[in-house]
PDB file of N, CA, C and O in Angstrom:
ATOM      1  N   UNK A   1     -67.085 -16.842 -33.709  1.00  0.00           N
ATOM      2  CA  UNK A   1     -67.754 -18.386 -33.069  1.00  0.00           C
ATOM      3  C   UNK A   1     -69.052 -18.238 -34.286  1.00  0.00           C
ATOM      4  O   UNK A   1     -69.607 -17.265 -34.796  1.00  0.00           O
ATOM      5  N   UNK A   2     -69.194 -19.668 -34.436  1.00  0.00           N
ATOM      6  CA  UNK A   2     -70.495 -19.998 -35.465  1.00  0.00           C
ATOM      7  C   UNK A   2     -71.604 -19.730 -34.849  1.00  0.00           C
ATOM      8  O   UNK A   2     -71.601 -20.105 -33.677  1.00  0.00           O
ATOM      9  N   UNK A   3     -72.437 -19.283 -35.161  1.00  0.00           N
ATOM     10  CA  UNK A   3     -73.709 -18.678 -34.651  1.00  0.00           C
ATOM     11  C   UNK A   3     -74.650 -19.847 -34.418  1.00  0.00           C
ATOM     12  O   UNK A   3     -75.767 -19.700 -33.923  1.00  0.00           O
ATOM     13  N   UNK A   4     -74.171 -20.963 -34.780  1.00  0.00           N
ATOM     14  CA  UNK A   4     -75.162 -22.209 -34.658  1.00  0.00           C
ATOM     15  C   UNK A   4     -74.734 -22.703 -33.304  1.00  0.00           C
ATOM     16  O   UNK A   4     -75.532 -23.343 -32.618  1.00  0.00           O
ATOM     17  N   UNK A   5     -73.371 -22.409 -32.832  1.00  0.00           N
ATOM     18  CA  UNK A   5     -72.549 -23.179 -31.641  1.00  0.00           C
ATOM     19  C   UNK A   5     -73.187 -22.425 -30.533  1.00  0.00           C
ATOM     20  O   UNK A   5     -72.985 -21.230 -30.318  1.00  0.00           O
ATOM     21  N   UNK A   6     -73.958 -23.185 -29.851  1.00  0.00           N
ATOM     22  CA  UNK A   6     -74.489 -22.635 -28.346  1.00  0.00           C
ATOM     23  C   UNK A   6     -73.430 -22.743 -27.124  1.00  0.00           C
ATOM     24  O   UNK A   6     -72.466 -23.509 -27.113  1.00  0.00           O
ATOM     25  N   UNK A   7     -73.756 -21.912 -26.186  1.00  0.00           N
ATOM     26  CA  UNK A   7     -72.967 -22.398 -24.868  1.00  0.00           C
ATOM     27  C   UNK A   7     -73.648 -23.249 -24.107  1.00  0.00           C
ATOM     28  O   UNK A   7     -74.805 -23.150 -23.698  1.00  0.00           O
ATOM     29  N   UNK A   8     -72.743 -24.220 -23.916  1.00  0.00           N
ATOM     30  CA  UNK A   8     -73.554 -25.566 -23.208  1.00  0.00           C
ATOM     31  C   UNK A   8     -72.859 -25.314 -21.604  1.00  0.00           C
ATOM     32  O   UNK A   8     -73.423 -25.921 -20.694  1.00  0.00           O
ATOM     33  N   UNK A   9     -72.056 -24.729 -21.362  1.00  0.00           N
ATOM     34  CA  UNK A   9     -71.756 -24.572 -19.824  1.00  0.00           C
ATOM     35  C   UNK A   9     -72.843 -23.878 -18.911  1.00  0.00           C
ATOM     36  O   UNK A   9     -73.502 -22.889 -19.232  1.00  0.00           O
ATOM     37  N   UNK A  10     -72.917 -24.591 -17.676  1.00  0.00           N
ATOM     38  CA  UNK A  10     -73.494 -24.123 -16.617  1.00  0.00           C
ATOM     39  C   UNK A  10     -75.085 -24.411 -16.786  1.00  0.00           C
ATOM     40  O   UNK A  10     -75.767 -23.586 -16.179  1.00  0.00           O
ATOM     41  N   UNK A  11     -75.696 -25.239 -17.365  1.00  0.00           N
ATOM     42  CA  UNK A  11     -77.190 -25.265 -17.649  1.00  0.00           C
ATOM     43  C   UNK A  11     -77.662 -26.474 -16.651  1.00  0.00           C
ATOM     44  O   UNK A  11     -76.919 -27.374 -16.259  1.00  0.00           O
ATOM     45  N   UNK A  12     -78.905 -26.334 -16.353  1.00  0.00           N
ATOM     46  CA  UNK A  12     -79.404 -27.401 -15.604  1.00  0.00           C
ATOM     47  C   UNK A  12     -80.659 -27.712 -16.384  1.00  0.00           C
ATOM     48  O   UNK A  12     -81.514 -26.894 -16.725  1.00  0.00           O
ATOM     49  N   UNK A  13     -80.644 -29.303 -16.670  1.00  0.00           N
ATOM     50  CA  UNK A  13     -79.743 -30.036 -16.896  1.00  0.00           C
ATOM     51  C   UNK A  13     -78.731 -29.921 -17.709  1.00  0.00           C
ATOM     52  O   UNK A  13     -78.895 -29.404 -18.814  1.00  0.00           O
ATOM     53  N   UNK A  14     -77.274 -30.473 -17.220  1.00  0.00           N
ATOM     54  CA  UNK A  14     -76.129 -30.385 -18.068  1.00  0.00           C
ATOM     55  C   UNK A  14     -76.491 -30.748 -19.562  1.00  0.00           C
ATOM     56  O   UNK A  14     -77.442 -31.459 -19.886  1.00  0.00           O
ATOM     57  N   UNK A  15     -75.485 -30.083 -20.525  1.00  0.00           N
ATOM     58  CA  UNK A  15     -75.802 -30.487 -21.948  1.00  0.00           C
ATOM     59  C   UNK A  15     -75.846 -32.144 -22.216  1.00  0.00           C
ATOM     60  O   UNK A  15     -75.040 -32.905 -21.680  1.00  0.00           O
ATOM     61  N   UNK A  16     -76.523 -32.426 -22.796  1.00  0.00           N
ATOM     62  CA  UNK A  16     -76.445 -33.664 -23.086  1.00  0.00           C
ATOM     63  C   UNK A  16     -75.541 -34.478 -24.462  1.00  0.00           C
ATOM     64  O   UNK A  16     -75.430 -33.764 -25.459  1.00  0.00           O
ATOM     65  N   UNK A  17     -75.082 -35.513 -24.530  1.00  0.00           N
ATOM     66  CA  UNK A  17     -74.282 -35.950 -25.531  1.00  0.00           C
ATOM     67  C   UNK A  17     -74.507 -35.323 -26.971  1.00  0.00           C
ATOM     68  O   UNK A  17     -73.687 -34.945 -27.808  1.00  0.00           O
ATOM     69  N   UNK A  18     -75.959 -35.342 -26.978  1.00  0.00           N
ATOM     70  CA  UNK A  18     -76.566 -34.994 -28.474  1.00  0.00           C
ATOM     71  C   UNK A  18     -75.987 -33.524 -28.827  1.00  0.00           C
ATOM     72  O   UNK A  18     -75.404 -33.121 -29.833  1.00  0.00           O
ATOM     73  N   UNK A  19     -76.383 -32.831 -27.556  1.00  0.00           N
ATOM     74  CA  UNK A  19     -76.034 -31.356 -27.760  1.00  0.00           C
ATOM     75  C   UNK A  19     -74.388 -31.104 -28.072  1.00  0.00           C
ATOM     76  O   UNK A  19     -73.917 -30.335 -28.911  1.00  0.00           O
ATOM     77  N   UNK A  20     -73.666 -31.984 -27.142  1.00  0.00           N
ATOM     78  CA  UNK A  20     -72.109 -31.483 -27.540  1.00  0.00           C
ATOM     79  C   UNK A  20     -71.639 -32.171 -28.732  1.00  0.00           C
ATOM     80  O   UNK A  20     -70.654 -31.689 -29.291  1.00  0.00           O
ATOM     81  N   UNK A  21     -72.273 -33.404 -29.303  1.00  0.00           N
ATOM     82  CA  UNK A  21     -72.021 -33.795 -30.656  1.00  0.00           C
ATOM     83  C   UNK A  21     -72.554 -32.699 -31.897  1.00  0.00           C
ATOM     84  O   UNK A  21     -71.967 -32.426 -32.944  1.00  0.00           O
ATOM     85  N   UNK A  22     -73.632 -32.274 -31.486  1.00  0.00           N
ATOM     86  CA  UNK A  22     -74.101 -31.251 -32.536  1.00  0.00           C
ATOM     87  C   UNK A  22     -73.193 -29.905 -32.712  1.00  0.00           C
ATOM     88  O   UNK A  22     -72.949 -29.297 -33.754  1.00  0.00           O
ATOM     89  N   UNK A  23     -72.751 -29.613 -31.333  1.00  0.00           N
ATOM     90  CA  UNK A  23     -71.781 -28.611 -31.542  1.00  0.00           C
ATOM     91  C   UNK A  23     -70.414 -28.882 -32.213  1.00  0.00           C
ATOM     92  O   UNK A  23     -69.759 -28.051 -32.842  1.00  0.00           O
ATOM     93  N   UNK A  24     -70.107 -30.077 -32.001  1.00  0.00           N
ATOM     94  CA  UNK A  24     -68.583 -30.487 -32.576  1.00  0.00           C
ATOM     95  C   UNK A  24     -68.838 -30.544 -33.967  1.00  0.00           C
ATOM     96  O   UNK A  24     -68.101 -29.946 -34.751  1.00  0.00           O
ATOM     97  N   UNK A  25     -69.821 -31.213 -34.354  1.00  0.00           N
ATOM     98  CA  UNK A  25     -70.284 -31.069 -35.942  1.00  0.00           C
ATOM     99  C   UNK A  25     -70.318 -29.745 -36.620  1.00  0.00           C
ATOM    100  O   UNK A  25     -69.854 -29.575 -37.748  1.00  0.00           O
ATOM    101  N   UNK A  26     -70.892 -28.786 -35.890  1.00  0.00           N
ATOM    102  CA  UNK A  26     -70.757 -27.250 -36.465  1.00  0.00           C
ATOM    103  C   UNK A  26     -69.567 -26.781 -36.654  1.00  0.00           C
ATOM    104  O   UNK A  26     -69.157 -26.173 -37.642  1.00  0.00           O
ATOM    105  N   UNK A  27     -68.789 -27.175 -35.330  1.00  0.00           N
ATOM    106  CA  UNK A  27     -67.297 -26.663 -35.628  1.00  0.00           C
ATOM    107  C   UNK A  27     -66.618 -27.129 -36.320  1.00  0.00           C
ATOM    108  O   UNK A  27     -65.773 -26.359 -36.777  1.00  0.00           O
ATOM    109  N   UNK A  28     -66.562 -28.538 -36.790  1.00  0.00           N
ATOM    110  CA  UNK A  28     -65.720 -28.982 -37.927  1.00  0.00           C
ATOM    111  C   UNK A  28     -66.327 -28.722 -39.210  1.00  0.00           C
ATOM    112  O   UNK A  28     -65.540 -28.824 -40.151  1.00  0.00           O
ATOM    113  N   UNK A  29     -67.436 -28.433 -39.484  1.00  0.00           N
ATOM    114  CA  UNK A  29     -67.775 -27.641 -40.574  1.00  0.00           C
ATOM    115  C   UNK A  29     -67.503 -26.431 -40.810  1.00  0.00           C
ATOM    116  O   UNK A  29     -67.236 -26.045 -41.948  1.00  0.00           O
ATOM    117  N   UNK A  30     -67.529 -25.635 -39.751  1.00  0.00           N
ATOM    118  CA  UNK A  30     -67.048 -24.336 -39.989  1.00  0.00           C
ATOM    119  C   UNK A  30     -65.542 -24.311 -40.189  1.00  0.00           C
ATOM    120  O   UNK A  30     -65.161 -23.539 -41.069  1.00  0.00           O
ATOM    121  N   UNK A  31     -64.517 -25.075 -39.479  1.00  0.00           N
ATOM    122  CA  UNK A  31     -63.197 -25.346 -39.873  1.00  0.00           C
ATOM    123  C   UNK A  31     -62.870 -25.800 -41.061  1.00  0.00           C
ATOM    124  O   UNK A  31     -61.919 -25.292 -41.656  1.00  0.00           O
ATOM    125  N   UNK A  32     -63.560 -26.780 -41.583  1.00  0.00           N
ATOM    126  CA  UNK A  32     -63.402 -27.417 -42.749  1.00  0.00           C
ATOM    127  C   UNK A  32     -63.834 -26.848 -44.086  1.00  0.00           C
ATOM    128  O   UNK A  32     -63.408 -27.157 -45.199  1.00  0.00           O
ATOM    129  N   UNK A  33     -64.857 -25.865 -43.733  1.00  0.00           N
ATOM    130  CA  UNK A  33     -65.542 -25.239 -45.070  1.00  0.00           C
ATOM    131  C   UNK A  33     -66.480 -26.053 -45.628  1.00  0.00           C
ATOM    132  O   UNK A  33     -66.800 -25.921 -46.809  1.00  0.00           O
ATOM    133  N   UNK A  34     -66.877 -26.737 -45.038  1.00  0.00           N
ATOM    134  CA  UNK A  34     -67.930 -27.942 -45.808  1.00  0.00           C
ATOM    135  C   UNK A  34     -68.913 -28.392 -44.921  1.00  0.00           C
ATOM    136  O   UNK A  34     -68.603 -28.679 -43.764  1.00  0.00           O
ATOM    137  N   UNK A  35     -70.266 -28.503 -45.400  1.00  0.00           N
ATOM    138  CA  UNK A  35     -71.136 -28.937 -44.413  1.00  0.00           C
ATOM    139  C   UNK A  35     -71.445 -30.572 -44.631  1.00  0.00           C
ATOM    140  O   UNK A  35     -71.996 -31.339 -43.841  1.00  0.00           O
ATOM    141  N   UNK A  36     -70.864 -30.871 -46.071  1.00  0.00           N
ATOM    142  CA  UNK A  36     -71.021 -32.373 -46.299  1.00  0.00           C
ATOM    143  C   UNK A  36     -69.657 -32.827 -47.039  1.00  0.00           C
ATOM    144  O   UNK A  36     -69.345 -32.616 -48.211  1.00  0.00           O
ATOM    145  N   UNK A  37     -68.992 -33.452 -46.124  1.00  0.00           N
ATOM    146  CA  UNK A  37     -67.467 -33.959 -46.577  1.00  0.00           C
ATOM    147  C   UNK A  37     -67.624 -34.881 -47.941  1.00  0.00           C
ATOM    148  O   UNK A  37     -68.703 -35.442 -48.136  1.00  0.00           O
ATOM    149  N   UNK A  38     -66.702 -35.010 -48.741  1.00  0.00           N
ATOM    150  CA  UNK A  38     -66.857 -36.024 -49.656  1.00  0.00           C
ATOM    151  C   UNK A  38     -66.370 -37.357 -49.103  1.00  0.00           C
ATOM    152  O   UNK A  38     -65.641 -37.454 -48.116  1.00  0.00           O
ATOM    153  N   UNK A  39     -66.908 -38.531 -49.933  1.00  0.00           N
ATOM    154  CA  UNK A  39     -66.543 -39.730 -49.397  1.00  0.00           C
ATOM    155  C   UNK A  39     -64.942 -39.884 -49.062  1.00  0.00           C
ATOM    156  O   UNK A  39     -64.640 -40.682 -48.175  1.00  0.00           O
ATOM    157  N   UNK A  40     -63.960 -39.193 -49.697  1.00  0.00           N
ATOM    158  CA  UNK A  40     -62.694 -39.320 -49.198  1.00  0.00           C
ATOM    159  C   UNK A  40     -62.242 -39.014 -47.955  1.00  0.00           C
ATOM    160  O   UNK A  40     -61.300 -39.493 -47.324  1.00  0.00           O
ATOM    161  N   UNK A  41     -63.337 -37.812 -47.560  1.00  0.00           N
ATOM    162  CA  UNK A  41     -62.847 -37.086 -46.447  1.00  0.00           C
ATOM    163  C   UNK A  41     -63.681 -37.390 -44.891  1.00  0.00           C
ATOM    164  O   UNK A  41     -63.436 -37.044 -43.735  1.00  0.00           O
ATOM    165  N   UNK A  42     -64.813 -38.245 -45.555  1.00  0.00           N
ATOM    166  CA  UNK A  42     -65.714 -38.462 -44.375  1.00  0.00           C
ATOM    167  C   UNK A  42     -65.036 -39.344 -43.291  1.00  0.00           C
ATOM    168  O   UNK A  42     -65.428 -39.019 -42.170  1.00  0.00           O
ATOM    169  N   UNK A  43     -64.196 -40.296 -43.286  1.00  0.00           N
ATOM    170  CA  UNK A  43     -63.719 -40.707 -42.218  1.00  0.00           C
ATOM    171  C   UNK A  43     -62.714 -39.851 -41.069  1.00  0.00           C
ATOM    172  O   UNK A  43     -62.617 -40.097 -39.866  1.00  0.00           O
ATOM    173  N   UNK A  44     -62.055 -38.838 -41.807  1.00  0.00           N
ATOM    174  CA  UNK A  44     -61.476 -38.106 -40.972  1.00  0.00           C
ATOM    175  C   UNK A  44     -62.454 -36.951 -40.534  1.00  0.00           C
ATOM    176  O   UNK A  44     -62.262 -36.498 -39.406  1.00  0.00           O
ATOM    177  N   UNK A  45     -63.375 -36.470 -41.209  1.00  0.00           N
ATOM    178  CA  UNK A  45     -64.458 -35.551 -40.609  1.00  0.00           C
ATOM    179  C   UNK A  45     -65.079 -36.140 -39.384  1.00  0.00           C
ATOM    180  O   UNK A  45     -65.166 -35.526 -38.320  1.00  0.00           O
ATOM    181  N   UNK A  46     -65.503 -37.344 -39.578  1.00  0.00           N
ATOM    182  CA  UNK A  46     -66.134 -38.150 -38.340  1.00  0.00           C
ATOM    183  C   UNK A  46     -65.100 -38.412 -37.263  1.00  0.00           C
ATOM    184  O   UNK A  46     -65.483 -38.266 -36.102  1.00  0.00           O
ATOM    185  N   UNK A  47     -64.132 -38.694 -37.429  1.00  0.00           N
ATOM    186  CA  UNK A  47     -63.013 -38.836 -36.655  1.00  0.00           C
ATOM    187  C   UNK A  47     -62.839 -37.477 -35.782  1.00  0.00           C
ATOM    188  O   UNK A  47     -62.845 -37.490 -34.551  1.00  0.00           O
ATOM    189  N   UNK A  48     -62.681 -36.272 -36.585  1.00  0.00           N
ATOM    190  CA  UNK A  48     -62.545 -35.065 -35.887  1.00  0.00           C
ATOM    191  C   UNK A  48     -63.721 -34.554 -34.915  1.00  0.00           C
ATOM    192  O   UNK A  48     -63.611 -33.866 -33.900  1.00  0.00           O
ATOM    193  N   UNK A  49     -64.804 -35.053 -35.475  1.00  0.00           N
ATOM    194  CA  UNK A  49     -66.152 -34.504 -34.726  1.00  0.00           C
ATOM    195  C   UNK A  49     -65.808 -35.469 -33.312  1.00  0.00           C
ATOM    196  O   UNK A  49     -65.706 -34.961 -32.195  1.00  0.00           O
ATOM    197  N   UNK A  50     -65.668 -36.778 -33.550  1.00  0.00           N
ATOM    198  CA  UNK A  50     -65.546 -37.516 -32.331  1.00  0.00           C
ATOM    199  C   UNK A  50     -64.813 -37.142 -31.292  1.00  0.00           C
ATOM    200  O   UNK A  50     -65.216 -37.111 -30.130  1.00  0.00           O
ATOM    201  N   UNK A  51     -63.748 -36.855 -31.664  1.00  0.00           N
ATOM    202  CA  UNK A  51     -62.847 -36.159 -30.867  1.00  0.00           C
ATOM    203  C   UNK A  51     -62.766 -34.904 -30.214  1.00  0.00           C
ATOM    204  O   UNK A  51     -62.172 -34.650 -29.166  1.00  0.00           O
ATOM    205  N   UNK A  52     -63.420 -34.148 -30.935  1.00  0.00           N
ATOM    206  CA  UNK A  52     -63.572 -32.589 -30.399  1.00  0.00           C
ATOM    207  C   UNK A  52     -64.848 -32.939 -29.454  1.00  0.00           C
ATOM    208  O   UNK A  52     -64.795 -32.416 -28.341  1.00  0.00           O
ATOM    209  N   UNK A  53     -65.929 -33.705 -29.712  1.00  0.00           N
ATOM    210  CA  UNK A  53     -67.016 -34.015 -28.726  1.00  0.00           C
ATOM    211  C   UNK A  53     -66.430 -34.580 -27.738  1.00  0.00           C
ATOM    212  O   UNK A  53     -66.728 -34.150 -26.624  1.00  0.00           O
ATOM    213  N   UNK A  54     -65.638 -35.466 -27.812  1.00  0.00           N
ATOM    214  CA  UNK A  54     -64.882 -35.986 -26.407  1.00  0.00           C
ATOM    215  C   UNK A  54     -64.238 -34.972 -25.530  1.00  0.00           C
ATOM    216  O   UNK A  54     -64.410 -34.983 -24.311  1.00  0.00           O
ATOM    217  N   UNK A  55     -63.502 -34.099 -26.139  1.00  0.00           N
ATOM    218  CA  UNK A  55     -62.818 -33.181 -25.425  1.00  0.00           C
ATOM    219  C   UNK A  55     -63.593 -32.133 -24.962  1.00  0.00           C
ATOM    220  O   UNK A  55     -63.148 -31.437 -24.049  1.00  0.00           O
ATOM    221  N   UNK A  56     -64.646 -31.915 -25.428  1.00  0.00           N
ATOM    222  CA  UNK A  56     -65.586 -30.976 -24.853  1.00  0.00           C
ATOM    223  C   UNK A  56     -66.417 -31.302 -23.901  1.00  0.00           C
ATOM    224  O   UNK A  56     -66.882 -30.507 -23.085  1.00  0.00           O
ATOM    225  N   UNK A  57     -66.692 -32.726 -23.969  1.00  0.00           N
ATOM    226  CA  UNK A  57     -67.301 -33.157 -22.599  1.00  0.00           C
ATOM    227  C   UNK A  57     -66.503 -33.237 -21.515  1.00  0.00           C
ATOM    228  O   UNK A  57     -67.006 -33.025 -20.412  1.00  0.00           O
ATOM    229  N   UNK A  58     -65.159 -33.547 -21.628  1.00  0.00           N
ATOM    230  CA  UNK A  58     -64.146 -33.245 -20.555  1.00  0.00           C
ATOM    231  C   UNK A  58     -64.049 -32.071 -19.931  1.00  0.00           C
ATOM    232  O   UNK A  58     -63.858 -31.848 -18.735  1.00  0.00           O
ATOM    233  N   UNK A  59     -64.256 -31.010 -21.218  1.00  0.00           N
ATOM    234  CA  UNK A  59     -63.935 -29.457 -20.587  1.00  0.00           C
ATOM    235  C   UNK A  59     -65.260 -29.032 -20.135  1.00  0.00           C
ATOM    236  O   UNK A  59     -65.220 -28.191 -19.236  1.00  0.00           O
ATOM    237  N   UNK A  60     -66.458 -29.403 -20.534  1.00  0.00           N
ATOM    238  CA  UNK A  60     -67.440 -29.115 -19.501  1.00  0.00           C
ATOM    239  C   UNK A  60     -67.406 -29.722 -18.061  1.00  0.00           C
ATOM    240  O   UNK A  60     -67.598 -29.065 -17.038  1.00  0.00           O
ATOM    241  N   UNK A  61     -67.131 -31.089 -18.111  1.00  0.00           N
ATOM    242  CA  UNK A  61     -67.111 -31.731 -16.626  1.00  0.00           C
ATOM    243  C   UNK A  61     -65.884 -30.824 -15.782  1.00  0.00           C
ATOM    244  O   UNK A  61     -65.996 -30.688 -14.564  1.00  0.00           O
ATOM    245  N   UNK A  62     -65.025 -30.381 -16.326  1.00  0.00           N
ATOM    246  CA  UNK A  62     -63.886 -29.744 -15.426  1.00  0.00           C
ATOM    247  C   UNK A  62     -64.144 -28.344 -14.977  1.00  0.00           C
ATOM    248  O   UNK A  62     -63.570 -27.900 -13.982  1.00  0.00           O
ATOM    249  N   UNK A  63     -64.914 -27.693 -15.615  1.00  0.00           N
ATOM    250  CA  UNK A  63     -65.369 -26.142 -15.450  1.00  0.00           C
ATOM    251  C   UNK A  63     -65.936 -25.991 -14.372  1.00  0.00           C
ATOM    252  O   UNK A  63     -66.852 -26.718 -13.987  1.00  0.00           O
ATOM    253  N   UNK A  64     -65.376 -24.833 -13.611  1.00  0.00           N
ATOM    254  CA  UNK A  64     -66.056 -24.639 -12.270  1.00  0.00           C
ATOM    255  C   UNK A  64     -66.529 -23.159 -12.132  1.00  0.00           C
ATOM    256  O   UNK A  64     -65.866 -22.140 -12.324  1.00  0.00           O
ATOM    257  N   UNK A  65     -67.833 -23.281 -11.756  1.00  0.00           N
ATOM    258  CA  UNK A  65     -68.308 -21.703 -11.569  1.00  0.00           C
ATOM    259  C   UNK A  65     -69.247 -21.782 -10.233  1.00  0.00           C
ATOM    260  O   UNK A  65     -69.839 -22.733  -9.724  1.00  0.00           O
ATOM    261  N   UNK A  66     -69.154 -20.506  -9.896  1.00  0.00           N
ATOM    262  CA  UNK A  66     -70.048 -20.364  -8.416  1.00  0.00           C
ATOM    263  C   UNK A  66     -71.214 -19.701  -8.763  1.00  0.00           C
ATOM    264  O   UNK A  66     -71.881 -19.326  -7.799  1.00  0.00           O
ATOM    265  N   UNK A  67     -71.860 -19.330 -10.394  1.00  0.00           N
ATOM    266  CA  UNK A  67     -72.698 -18.778 -10.885  1.00  0.00           C
ATOM    267  C   UNK A  67     -74.090 -19.847 -10.669  1.00  0.00           C
ATOM    268  O   UNK A  67     -73.835 -20.992 -11.042  1.00  0.00           O
ATOM    269  N   UNK A  68     -75.228 -19.691 -10.235  1.00  0.00           N
ATOM    270  CA  UNK A  68     -76.120 -20.599 -10.531  1.00  0.00           C
ATOM    271  C   UNK A  68     -76.662 -21.043 -11.821  1.00  0.00           C
ATOM    272  O   UNK A  68     -76.950 -20.212 -12.683  1.00  0.00           O
ATOM    273  N   UNK A  69     -76.841 -22.473 -12.031  1.00  0.00           N
ATOM    274  CA  UNK A  69     -77.098 -22.678 -13.342  1.00  0.00           C
ATOM    275  C   UNK A  69     -78.214 -22.333 -13.998  1.00  0.00           C
ATOM    276  O   UNK A  69     -79.322 -22.250 -13.468  1.00  0.00           O
ATOM    277  N   UNK A  70     -77.910 -22.073 -15.435  1.00  0.00           N
ATOM    278  CA  UNK A  70     -78.934 -21.359 -16.065  1.00  0.00           C
ATOM    279  C   UNK A  70     -80.153 -22.166 -16.503  1.00  0.00           C
ATOM    280  O   UNK A  70     -80.027 -23.390 -16.547  1.00  0.00           O
ATOM    281  N   UNK A  71     -81.244 -21.646 -16.811  1.00  0.00           N
ATOM    282  CA  UNK A  71     -82.465 -22.351 -17.173  1.00  0.00           C
ATOM    283  C   UNK A  71     -82.752 -22.289 -18.657  1.00  0.00           C
ATOM    284  O   UNK A  71     -82.884 -21.184 -19.183  1.00  0.00           O
ATOM    285  N   UNK A  72     -82.858 -23.415 -19.378  1.00  0.00           N
ATOM    286  CA  UNK A  72     -82.827 -23.440 -20.621  1.00  0.00           C
ATOM    287  C   UNK A  72     -83.949 -22.739 -21.291  1.00  0.00           C
ATOM    288  O   UNK A  72     -83.714 -22.169 -22.357  1.00  0.00           O
ATOM    289  N   UNK A  73     -85.220 -22.716 -20.752  1.00  0.00           N
ATOM    290  CA  UNK A  73     -86.294 -22.197 -21.266  1.00  0.00           C
ATOM    291  C   UNK A  73     -86.359 -20.735 -21.332  1.00  0.00           C
ATOM    292  O   UNK A  73     -86.810 -20.034 -22.238  1.00  0.00           O
ATOM    293  N   UNK A  74     -85.767 -20.356 -20.088  1.00  0.00           N
ATOM    294  CA  UNK A  74     -85.551 -18.727 -19.809  1.00  0.00           C
ATOM    295  C   UNK A  74     -84.468 -18.230 -20.853  1.00  0.00           C
ATOM    296  O   UNK A  74     -84.746 -17.277 -21.580  1.00  0.00           O
ATOM    297  N   UNK A  75     -83.361 -18.798 -20.929  1.00  0.00           N
ATOM    298  CA  UNK A  75     -82.433 -18.489 -22.053  1.00  0.00           C
ATOM    299  C   UNK A  75     -83.038 -18.318 -23.483  1.00  0.00           C
ATOM    300  O   UNK A  75     -82.812 -17.343 -24.201  1.00  0.00           O
ATOM    301  N   UNK A  76     -83.952 -19.537 -23.862  1.00  0.00           N
ATOM    302  CA  UNK A  76     -84.204 -19.763 -25.274  1.00  0.00           C
ATOM    303  C   UNK A  76     -85.362 -18.570 -25.402  1.00  0.00           C
ATOM    304  O   UNK A  76     -85.644 -18.054 -26.483  1.00  0.00           O
ATOM    305  N   UNK A  77     -85.915 -18.252 -24.293  1.00  0.00           N
ATOM    306  CA  UNK A  77     -87.142 -16.995 -24.481  1.00  0.00           C
ATOM    307  C   UNK A  77     -86.407 -15.626 -24.727  1.00  0.00           C
ATOM    308  O   UNK A  77     -86.861 -14.778 -25.495  1.00  0.00           O
ATOM    309  N   UNK A  78     -85.005 -15.442 -23.879  1.00  0.00           N
ATOM    310  CA  UNK A  78     -84.278 -14.450 -24.227  1.00  0.00           C
ATOM    311  C   UNK A  78     -83.826 -14.266 -25.564  1.00  0.00           C
ATOM    312  O   UNK A  78     -83.828 -13.144 -26.072  1.00  0.00           O
ATOM    313  N   UNK A  79     -83.453 -15.241 -26.152  1.00  0.00           N
ATOM    314  CA  UNK A  79     -82.752 -15.276 -27.184  1.00  0.00           C
ATOM    315  C   UNK A  79     -84.062 -15.229 -28.286  1.00  0.00           C
ATOM    316  O   UNK A  79     -83.800 -14.527 -29.262  1.00  0.00           O
ATOM    317  N   UNK A  80     -85.226 -15.758 -28.306  1.00  0.00           N
ATOM    318  CA  UNK A  80     -86.239 -15.237 -29.172  1.00  0.00           C
ATOM    319  C   UNK A  80     -86.817 -13.826 -29.066  1.00  0.00           C
ATOM    320  O   UNK A  80     -87.357 -13.293 -30.035  1.00  0.00           O
ATOM    321  N   UNK A  81     -86.717 -13.326 -28.072  1.00  0.00           N
ATOM    322  CA  UNK A  81     -86.893 -11.556 -27.785  1.00  0.00           C
ATOM    323  C   UNK A  81     -85.686 -11.005 -28.462  1.00  0.00           C
ATOM    324  O   UNK A  81     -85.775 -10.046 -29.228  1.00  0.00           O
ATOM    325  N   UNK A  82     -84.529 -11.614 -28.185  1.00  0.00           N
ATOM    326  CA  UNK A  82     -83.497 -10.627 -29.047  1.00  0.00           C
ATOM    327  C   UNK A  82     -83.531 -10.726 -30.635  1.00  0.00           C
ATOM    328  O   UNK A  82     -82.991  -9.896 -31.365  1.00  0.00           O
ATOM    329  N   UNK A  83     -84.272 -11.904 -31.107  1.00  0.00           N
ATOM    330  CA  UNK A  83     -84.491 -12.288 -32.370  1.00  0.00           C
ATOM    331  C   UNK A  83     -85.255 -11.312 -33.193  1.00  0.00           C
ATOM    332  O   UNK A  83     -85.068 -10.731 -34.262  1.00  0.00           O
ATOM    333  N   UNK A  84     -86.226 -11.356 -32.250  1.00  0.00           N
ATOM    334  CA  UNK A  84     -87.512 -10.427 -32.592  1.00  0.00           C
ATOM    335  C   UNK A  84     -87.263  -9.035 -32.991  1.00  0.00           C
ATOM    336  O   UNK A  84     -87.753  -8.532 -34.002  1.00  0.00           O
ATOM    337  N   UNK A  85     -86.383  -8.344 -32.054  1.00  0.00           N
ATOM    338  CA  UNK A  85     -85.967  -7.209 -32.015  1.00  0.00           C
ATOM    339  C   UNK A  85     -85.048  -7.041 -33.459  1.00  0.00           C
ATOM    340  O   UNK A  85     -85.227  -6.232 -34.370  1.00  0.00           O
ATOM    341  N   UNK A  86     -84.126  -7.976 -33.344  1.00  0.00           N
ATOM    342  CA  UNK A  86     -83.263  -7.921 -34.714  1.00  0.00           C
ATOM    343  C   UNK A  86     -83.783  -7.925 -35.995  1.00  0.00           C
ATOM    344  O   UNK A  86     -83.364  -7.228 -36.919  1.00  0.00           O
ATOM    345  N   UNK A  87     -84.898  -8.887 -36.057  1.00  0.00           N
ATOM    346  CA  UNK A  87     -85.360  -8.957 -37.367  1.00  0.00           C
ATOM    347  C   UNK A  87     -86.643  -8.232 -37.643  1.00  0.00           C
ATOM    348  O   UNK A  87     -87.200  -8.454 -38.718  1.00  0.00           O
ATOM    349  N   UNK A  88     -87.230  -7.297 -36.700  1.00  0.00           N
ATOM    350  CA  UNK A  88     -88.433  -6.637 -36.589  1.00  0.00           C
ATOM    351  C   UNK A  88     -88.070  -5.645 -37.643  1.00  0.00           C
ATOM    352  O   UNK A  88     -89.069  -5.254 -38.247  1.00  0.00           O
ATOM    353  N   UNK A  89     -86.943  -5.116 -38.052  1.00  0.00           N
ATOM    354  CA  UNK A  89     -86.511  -3.931 -38.700  1.00  0.00           C
ATOM    355  C   UNK A  89     -87.201  -3.756 -40.301  1.00  0.00           C
ATOM    356  O   UNK A  89     -86.920  -2.775 -40.990  1.00  0.00           O
TER     357      UNK A  89
END
């Protein structure tokens, strides 16, 4: 999985459209092997992002869990702590 794609499921508040779109862009970039498509490929790139974002929103709406929703700030703090340990060497 691309490191820039974050888990979007089971957060309070739920993932925003912008977060879903950003994850779709990262996915399409990873799959296509490019961060900036050529003019000839821009339409296909944009269509893929839109379709993946649409499917992702449906997936997130349909997933069921009994776990309590995660707190965004707490998860971000955990990630920062892991990064400090990783890069402190």
